[in-house]
C-alpha positions in Angstrom: 48.4 -59.7 37.7 47.3 -56.1 38.3 47.3 -53.7 35.4 50.1 -51.3 35.0 47.8 -48.4 35.6 46.6 -49.9 38.9 50.2 -50.7 40.0 51.3 -47.1 39.3 48.4 -45.7 41.3 49.1 -47.9 44.3 52.8 -47.1 44.4 52.2 -43.3 44.0 50.2 -43.1 47.2 52.2 -41.3 49.9 53.7 -42.9 53.0 52.0 -42.1 56.3 54.5 -40.3 58.5 54.9 -38.2 61.6 55.7 -34.5 60.9 58.6 -34.6 63.4 60.9 -37.0 61.5 64.3 -35.4 60.9 66.1 -35.6 57.6 69.2 -37.1 59.3 70.1 -39.5 62.1 73.0 -40.8 64.1 74.2 -44.2 63.3 77.2 -46.4 64.3 79.0 -47.1 61.1 82.0 -49.3 60.1 83.8 -48.9 56.8 86.1 -51.9 57.2 86.4 -55.0 59.5 88.4 -54.8 62.7 88.3 -54.4 66.5 85.7 -52.2 68.3 87.6 -49.1 67.4 86.3 -49.3 63.8 83.0 -47.9 64.9 82.3 -44.2 64.2 79.1 -42.3 65.0 78.1 -40.6 61.8 75.2 -38.4 60.7 73.4 -40.0 57.7 70.0 -39.7 56.0 67.0 -41.2 57.7 65.9 -44.1 55.5 62.6 -43.7 53.6 60.2 -46.6 53.8 58.8 -48.1 50.6 55.2 -49.1 50.3 55.7 -52.4 52.3 58.0 -51.0 55.0 57.7 -49.5 58.5 60.1 -46.8 59.7 60.8 -47.3 63.4 62.1 -44.6 65.7 64.4 -46.8 67.8 64.5 -46.8 71.5 66.5 -50.0 72.3 68.8 -52.0 70.1 69.9 -55.6 70.7 73.6 -56.3 70.7 74.0 -60.0 69.7 76.8 -62.2 70.9 77.5 -62.8 67.2 77.8 -59.0 66.4 81.6 -58.8 67.2 82.1 -61.7 64.8 80.2 -59.8 62.1 82.2 -56.6 62.9 85.5 -58.5 62.7 84.7 -60.2 59.4 84.7 -63.7 60.7 81.4 -64.5 59.0 82.1 -62.5 55.8 80.8 -64.4 52.7 82.1 -61.9 50.2 78.9 -60.0 49.8 79.4 -57.2 52.4 79.3 -53.7 51.2 80.7 -50.8 53.2 79.9 -48.5 54.9 78.0 -51.0 57.1 75.5 -50.6 59.9 75.2 -53.7 62.2 72.3 -54.8 64.3 69.4 -57.2 63.5 66.8 -56.4 66.1 65.4 -53.6 68.3 62.3 -51.8 69.6 60.7 -48.4 69.2 57.7 -46.6 67.9 56.2 -46.4 64.4 57.4 -43.1 62.8 56.2 -43.8 59.2 54.8 -46.6 57.1 54.3 -47.4 53.5 50.9 -47.1 51.7 50.2 -50.8 51.8 50.9 -51.3 55.5 47.7 -51.7 57.5 48.6 -53.6 60.7 50.2 -50.5 62.4 49.4 -46.9 63.3 51.8 -44.0 63.9 53.1 -44.2 67.4 52.5 -47.9 68.0 55.1 -49.6 70.2 56.8 -52.3 68.1 59.8 -54.5 67.9 61.5 -56.1 64.9 64.0 -58.8 63.9 65.4 -58.4 60.4 68.6 -60.2 59.5 70.5 -58.6 56.5 67.9 -55.8 56.6 67.7 -54.2 53.1 68.1 -50.6 54.2 70.7 -51.0 56.9 71.0 -52.4 60.4 69.6 -51.3 63.8 72.6 -49.5 65.2 71.0 -46.2 64.5 68.2 -43.8 65.6 65.8 -45.0 62.9 65.5 -48.2 60.8 63.2 -49.0 57.9 62.0 -52.7 58.0 59.7 -54.8 55.9 56.3 -54.7 57.7 56.2 -58.5 57.9 59.2 -58.5 60.2 57.6 -56.1 62.7 55.2 -56.9 65.6 53.4 -55.0 68.4 55.2 -55.2 71.7 53.2 -57.4 74.1 52.0 -55.8 77.3 54.3 -58.1 79.3 57.5 -56.4 78.0 58.8 -52.9 78.5 60.7 -51.2 75.7 64.1 -52.3 76.8 63.3 -56.0 77.0 61.3 -55.8 73.8 64.4 -54.5 72.1 66.6 -57.2 73.6 64.5 -60.3 72.8 63.4 -60.7 69.2 66.4 -62.5 67.6 67.2 -64.7 70.7 63.5 -65.4 71.4 62.6 -66.5 67.9 65.7 -68.7 67.8 64.7 -70.3 71.1 61.1 -70.9 70.3 61.6 -72.2 66.9 64.3 -74.6 68.1 61.9 -76.1 70.6 58.7 -76.1 68.6 59.6 -76.4 65.0 62.9 -78.3 65.0 62.7 -80.5 68.2 58.9 -80.6 68.4 59.1 -80.8 72.2 56.2 -82.5 74.0 55.0 -82.3 77.5 56.8 -84.6 79.9 59.9 -85.0 77.8 63.4 -84.8 79.4 65.2 -82.0 77.7 68.7 -80.6 78.1 69.2 -76.9 77.3 73.0 -76.7 76.7 74.2 -73.1 77.1 71.3 -72.2 79.3 72.8 -69.1 80.8 73.6 -67.6 77.4 71.3 -65.2 75.6 69.3 -67.7 73.6 69.5 -70.4 76.3 68.0 -68.3 79.0 64.9 -67.8 76.8 64.8 -71.4 75.6 64.8 -72.7 79.1 61.6 -70.8 79.9 59.8 -71.8 76.7 60.8 -75.5 77.3 59.1 -75.2 80.7 56.1 -73.6 79.0 55.8 -76.6 76.8 55.7 -78.9 79.8 59.2 -80.4 79.5 61.5 -81.4 82.4 64.7 -79.3 81.9 68.3 -79.9 82.8 70.1 -76.6 82.3 73.8 -76.7 81.5 75.0 -73.2 82.4 78.3 -71.4 82.8 79.6 -70.4 86.3 77.8 -70.1 89.6 75.9 -67.1 88.5 74.8 -68.9 85.4 73.5 -71.8 87.4 71.7 -69.5 89.8 70.0 -67.8 86.8 68.9 -71.1 85.3 67.4 -72.2 88.6 65.6 -68.9 89.0 64.1 -69.2 85.5 62.6 -72.6 86.3 65.1 -75.3 85.5 64.3 -78.7 87.2 68.1 -79.2 87.6 71.0 -76.9 86.8 74.8 -77.5 86.7 78.0 -75.7 85.7 79.1 -77.4 82.6 82.8 -76.6 83.3 83.0 -77.4 87.0 80.3 -79.9 87.9 80.2 -83.6 87.4 78.1 -83.7 84.1 77.9 -87.5 84.0 76.5 -87.8 87.5 74.0 -85.0 86.9 72.8 -86.7 83.7 72.4 -90.0 85.5 70.4 -88.3 88.3 68.2 -86.3 85.9 67.3 -89.0 83.4 68.6 -92.5 84.2 66.9 -93.9 81.1 68.2 -91.2 78.9 67.0 -87.8 77.6 64.7 -87.2 74.8 66.2 -84.1 73.2 69.0 -81.5 73.5 68.9 -77.9 72.4 72.5 -76.7 72.2 73.8 -73.1 71.9 77.5 -74.0 72.3 79.8 -76.9 71.4 82.6 -78.8 73.0 83.4 -81.9 75.0 80.7 -81.3 77.6 78.1 -81.3 74.8 79.4 -84.6 73.6 78.8 -86.0 77.0 75.2 -84.8 76.8 74.8 -86.4 73.5 75.9 -89.7 75.0 72.8 -89.4 77.3 70.3 -89.1 74.4 68.2 -92.2 74.0 67.9 -94.0 70.7 65.9 -92.0 68.1 66.3 -88.9 70.3 66.9 -85.4 68.9 69.6 -82.7 68.9 69.0 -79.2 67.5 71.4 -76.3 67.3 71.4 -72.9 65.5 73.8 -72.3 62.6 77.1 -70.9 64.0 77.6 -73.2 67.0 81.2 -74.3 67.1 82.6 -76.8 67.2 79.7 -78.3 65.2 78.3 -81.6 66.7 79.2 -84.7 64.8 76.4 -86.8 63.2 75.5 -90.0 65.2 73.7 -93.1 64.1 70.3 -93.3 65.7 70.0 -89.6 66.5 68.2 -86.9 64.6 70.6 -84.0 64.5 69.3 -80.8 62.9 70.8 -77.3 62.5 68.4 -74.4 61.9 68.1 -70.6 61.5 65.3 -68.5 63.1 62.7 -67.3 60.6 60.8 -64.0 61.0 57.3 -63.2 59.6 53.8 -62.3 60.7 53.0 -65.9 61.7 56.2 -66.5 63.6 55.9 -63.1 65.4 52.3 -63.8 66.4 53.3 -67.2 67.9 56.2 -65.6 69.7 54.0 -63.0 71.3 51.6 -65.7 72.4 54.5 -67.6 74.1 55.7 -64.4 75.7 52.3 -63.7 77.3 51.7 -67.3 78.3 55.1 -67.8 79.9 55.3 -64.4 81.5 58.8 -64.3 79.9 61.7 -62.9 81.9 64.4 -61.2 79.8 67.5 -60.6 82.0 69.5 -57.5 81.0 73.2 -57.5 81.6 74.1 -53.9 80.6 72.6 -50.9 78.7 75.1 -48.7 76.7 74.4 -45.6 74.8 74.6 -45.7 71.0 77.7 -43.6 71.2 79.3 -46.3 73.4 78.8 -49.1 71.0 82.5 -50.0 71.1 82.3 -50.5 74.8 79.3 -52.8 74.3 81.3 -54.9 71.9 84.2 -55.0 74.3 82.0 -56.2 77.1 80.7 -59.1 75.0 84.2 -60.0 73.8 85.4 -60.3 77.4 83.0 -63.2 77.8 80.8 -64.6 80.5 77.9 -62.2 80.0 74.8 -63.2 82.0 71.9 -61.4 80.4 71.5 -59.4 77.2 73.6 -56.3 76.3 71.6 -53.5 74.6 72.0 -50.0 73.2 69.9 -47.0 74.0 69.3 -45.3 70.6 68.6 -41.9 72.0 71.9 -41.4 74.0 
């Protein structure tokens, strides 16, 4: 354990910061749960990073398909404190950093995923994030796509690699392949050498899945799922990665061979029922230096495509939520932090 004297000296060192950081910023704030009209754009202090944090001047902010549920209170566990700033990921440049942060320099292009971020969410012009949850933007991504992809990309990659442990040559179903996480998972499954049946939504969803490399794609609500499964893998599939629930998913589970695997992120509803002979696992994406490095390597190797459905200004955050709540969004919705 370091001495008290050493500890005080380390924490007294100043942060490294740009001279142009303002004292205040705009942020989309809610002070109670409700519909999209609860958002208000307010002027609040720019957060000050501690010794282990990075202050990011945000460019692009991801709007998750789960964000309207957080805004409405559906996922409230009794710990929420208002006023609240939503948003768990985004991209921008390093504006300041704590004294112990060594992996970054001022002005670096970075992205971050930080669920329940200690100093407020990403629906703002600046965010202070623990340095371990920040990574350099790979050359393959522009700022918009880098802001769109952290949460969905980490969820996709960890579902395939850590939970399902997909191997080359396996037959894999990506259920919900035209959704935000599914469209990334499909590409990473192909990167790992799997044969992929993509169950998408609508004709445009099927078209997207095919363009992203699916070996076979179908509309889960309109096509003959049983016939497609028989054609794709007559002897059964090895694994299913699911981002939605329902009776069509149940039919996909019927096609999993004995000792096969199903994985799905927490929050999928209705939750799949346990089955004898199948390994069924739910998981949450983790963020840290190791996870982000592995994610960046997969982005580079796969030449990842990140489809964007719409870009809204920060001031139009309510419209962004309304767009998601109307349903059937093909691509990611993002906010531009500077407008």
